[in-house]
N, C-alpha and C positions, 0 to 999 in steps of 0.2 A: 297650655295656653291659659292665661289669666282670664277669668270670667268676671263680668260686672253684674252686680245685683242692685236693682234700683226700682223706683216707682215707674209705672208705665206712663208713657206720653201718648198723645193722640196718634202719632205716627206708628205706634206699636199695635194699634187695635186690629188692623188687617192681618198682620202676621200672627197675632194671638188667636184670632178666630180661625185662621187657616190651620194653626197647630191643633186646636181643639178638634176640628173636623177630621184632620188626619189621624189623630189618636182614636177617635170613635171608629173610623174605618179599620185601624190596626187592631183594636180590641175585638171588633166583630170578626175579623179574619182569624184572630187567635183564640176565639171562643171564650173571651173574658167578659163576664157579666159585671159591668160597672155603669157605663154611661148609655150604651146603645139600648139596654134593657128598659130604660125609663124615658125614652124619647127626650133625651138630654137637651137637645138644641131648642126644643119647644119651650123648655123652662128657662134655659140660659141662652138667650138670643144675643145678637150683636149689641142691642141696646143695653142689655144687662151688663156686659163688659165695659161699654162706654160709660155707664153710670158708675161702675166700680172704679174706673180710672179717674173720673172726675172727683170722686170722693177720696182719692189717694189710697185706695185699697187694693188696686191691681199692681202686682209686682212682676218683673221679668228678670230672667237670667240670660245674659247675652255674652257671646264670644267677643274677642278683641276686634273681630272684623264686623261686629254689629249684628251677626246672625242670632236669631232667637233660639235659645237652648231649652228654656222652660218658662212657664208662667203660672201664676196662681193668685188668688185673692187672700189677703191676710187682714183679719178683722179682730176687733177687741171684744165682740159679742157674737153669740150664736144662740138662736132660740132653742136649740136642742140641748143646751147645757144651762142650768139655772142654779148652780151651787155657789155662785159668788166668788169662786177662786180666780185670781188674776191670771188670765191666759190669753194667748194669741191663737186665733182659729184659722186653720188652712182650709180653703175651699177651692174647688175647680182646678186642682193641680194637674198640669199637663207638661210632659217632657218630650223632647224630640227623640225619636228612635235613632236618629243619626248621630246623636251625641251621648255616648254611653256614660252613665253616672250623673246625667244632668238632673234627674229627679232627686237623687240623694243630695246633690250639691245645693239645690234650691232649698231643701228642708234644713240643711246645715246652716245656710244663710238665714233662713226664717227663725231657727233656734237662736242664733246670735242676736237677731233683732228683738226677739222676745225677751232675752236676758237683758239687753241694753235698755228695754222699756220697763224693766222691773217685774216682768211677768214670772209666774212660777211654773207655767206649763205651756207646751205647744200641743194643740188638739186638732183632731180631724175625725172624719168618719169614712167607712169603707163598706161597700156592698157586702152583706153577710154571705151572699151566694158565690163570692169570688175568693176561693181559698188562696190562689196564687198571689193575688194582690194583698190580701190580709197578711200573708206570711212575709211579703216584701216590707210592708209597714212594720211588722213585728221586728224584722231585721234592722230597721232604722231606730228601734228603741221605743216604738209606740205600743204601749200595753193596752189590751182590751179591758175596758172598765164598765161597759154597759151596751145597751142597744137602743135604737131609735127607729121610728117609722114615719114615712111621709108619703101618702098615697100608696102606690104599689111598691115603693122603695123600702127595703129593710136594711138598716145599716148597723155596723159595729162601731161604737164610740171608742176612740183610741186617744191616748195622751202620752206625751214624752216629758219625763221629769228631769232627765240629765242634760240640762241646758248648760252652755258654757259658763264657767265660773261657779257652778253649783256642784259641790262635792258628791261623788257617788261611791258607795262602799263596794269594794271588790272582796268577796269572801273566798279565800283560798281554802278549800276543804281538803284536809290532810288525814292520812290514816297510816298505820304502821306498814312499812314496806312500800311506800310511795317512791317513785323515781325522782331523784333530786332535780335533775335538769328539766323534767316534765313541768315541775312547779316553778322553779326559779328562773328558767329562761324567760317564760312569759311574764313573770313577776317583774323582772328587771326592765322589761319593755313597758308594761302597764303603769309602773310607778312614775315613769317619765312623762305621762300625760299631764300630770300636775294637779288637776282638779280631783283626782280619784284617790280614795283612802283604802289602803290594803289592810285586811284583817285575816289572821290565820285561825281557822276554826277546825274543830274535830267533833266527833260524836259526843265525847264526854269532857273535852278540854284537857289541859295538862300537856306533858311532853309527848311528842310523837316522833318516832324514829323512821328515817328514810331507809331505802334499800342499801344506801352507802353509809349507814350508821351516822347520819347527820340528824341531830335532835332539834326540834322546833317547839317552842312553848306556844300552845294554842288556847283559844277561848272555847267554851262550850258552844255548839252550834245554835242552841236555843237563844243565845244572846245576839245572834247575827241580825243585821238589817236585811231581811230576805228580799227586799225590793231592789237591791243593788245587783251587781254582777256576780256570777258564780264561776270559779275556775277550779276544775277537777283534774288532777294529774292521774297518770296510770302507774304501773309498776306491778311487781309480783304480788303485792298485797291485795290486788283486785281479785285474784283467784279465789280467795276465801270469801270475800265480801259479796260476790255475785250470788251467794247462797245465804247471806245474812239478812233475814227479813226486816229486822229493826233498822239496820243501816239503809237498806233500800227504801224503806218508808220515809226515813229522814231525807234521803237524797231526792226522792220524788217531790216532797214538799218544798225543799230548797230550790230545785230546778223549776218547778211550776211557778213559784213566786218571783223568781229572778227576772229582771229586765233582759239580761243577756246570760247565756250559759255556754261556757267554753270548756271543752275537754281535750286532753292530750293523751295520745297513745291509747292504752287499754282503759282509760277513763270512760271512753265511749261504751265499753262493755257494761260498765255499771249503769250508765244512763239507759242503755238498752234493756238491761235486766229489770229496771224499775218501771219501764213502760213509756217513758216520756219521748222516746225517739220513734215510736210506732208511726209508720207512714212517712217518715222523714229520711232524707239522704244523710248518710253518715259514713265515716271511715275510721280506721284504727291502725295500730302498728301492723305493718304488713307481715312481720315474722310471727305475729299472733293473730292474724286476720281470721283464720278459720274458727279459732276458739271464740274470738270476740263476736263473730257473726252468729255463732251458736247460742249466744246469750239473748238474741232478739230476732226471732224469725220474721217479724213484721217490719223490721227496719230495712230501708232501701240502701243496703251496704254498697259502697263504692270501692272496688278493688284497685282502681287507679285514681288517686286523688291525694295531693299533698295535704290539703284540708278541704272541708266542705262547709257551706253555709246554707242552712235551711231555716228560715225564720230567725228566731233568736238563738238557735243552736249552732255553734261552730264546733266541729270535731276535727282533730288532726291525726296524721299518721304518727309514727314513732318518735319519741324523745325530742330531738332537735326540730322536728317539724312544728312543734308547738310555738317556736319562735317566729316561724314564717306565718303561722296562723295568727299569732298575736299582732304582728305587724300588718297583716291583711285586715284584721279587725280595726286597728287604729286608722288605716287608710279609709275604711268604710265609714267610720264615725267622724273622723277629723280631717280627712283629705289625704291624698297621696303624698303631699309635701311633708306633712307631719310624720308619716311613717318613714319616709326617706331620711328625714332629719334624725330620727331616733336610730335608724340603722347605721348612719354615718357616725353618730356619737358613740355607739358601742362597737364600731368597726366590724360590722356584720355584713356579709355578702348575702343579701336578701333574695329569696325566690318569691317573686311577686305574682306568679301564675299558679293558682291552686290546682290546676290540671297537670302541671309539670311534676310528675312523680317518678323519679328514677328507681324507686323501690317497689313499684306497682306489682300486684299479684297477677301473674299471667293466667293462672288457672285457679280461681277462687274456690272451686269445688274441692 
């Protein structure tokens, strides 16, 4: 169903305030510390949203039937940021629990508006004590860049640089013995986004050979724009690399600096070995699942998952599962229609459910 993104009108104020109140109740029931912990409605009353609407700063995302799916304020200034960078600031974002993905869609539309206005970034803050919500924003591409405080509130300052029309580097990290389809299945999908630039890198640069004897000329990893996205394939070459301290140190730096980090197959074993997946959900090739799991005891390994998303980290099951993960990633960033369009273009029968895993491990032990 097509959704409409627009500035709020006076008739929207009642539904917006009702949505805010319902989300406060939902967060309290779910144990999420964001609004209820700061007596939110005392600071952001109905008059506050009425004034925001009058100033043209309150926006709504509505369904074709007029129902309210999400709302939030979009401003060109925010007192918690004073670096002079042209940015659009998101405040008071609330999404309906009955409309899955409404919050993500609101942020996609806000990013498009920011780009259309010539802004360089989309910015917001999130309660530092709410790990689940911080990871959700991380999954939307909002990097943590600082902290702020206001009264009892402590927030993480986050910003998104990959706005529509602004190229993002995708660094494909290769190594001898990587699985060809692990890398080039997702590559074929990601290059069709249009705005993103693909670069092939390795620890030292030069020719890298896949497990199928396919050679790729790469750049040295030190030349990569580490703020972009990182794509890491698996393959037999991962078996030696999980014990390679220098490679793991490089991977840790690249993964921590990346806006998004995607791994395919046993690539997740390498991420686990360098420590960046500790406390996060992840999966791997089910035929090598026990070995991958042994590489990171603090990882929340998922024996049944085609792919997983935890914050900026996306991990997939074996080989072809990377294509489903890449299409799921596209759907999350650009909308389901874009992912479906790419799948049709490459004549690929897409599995759009990350929990539908026909190769699941029945006894992960």
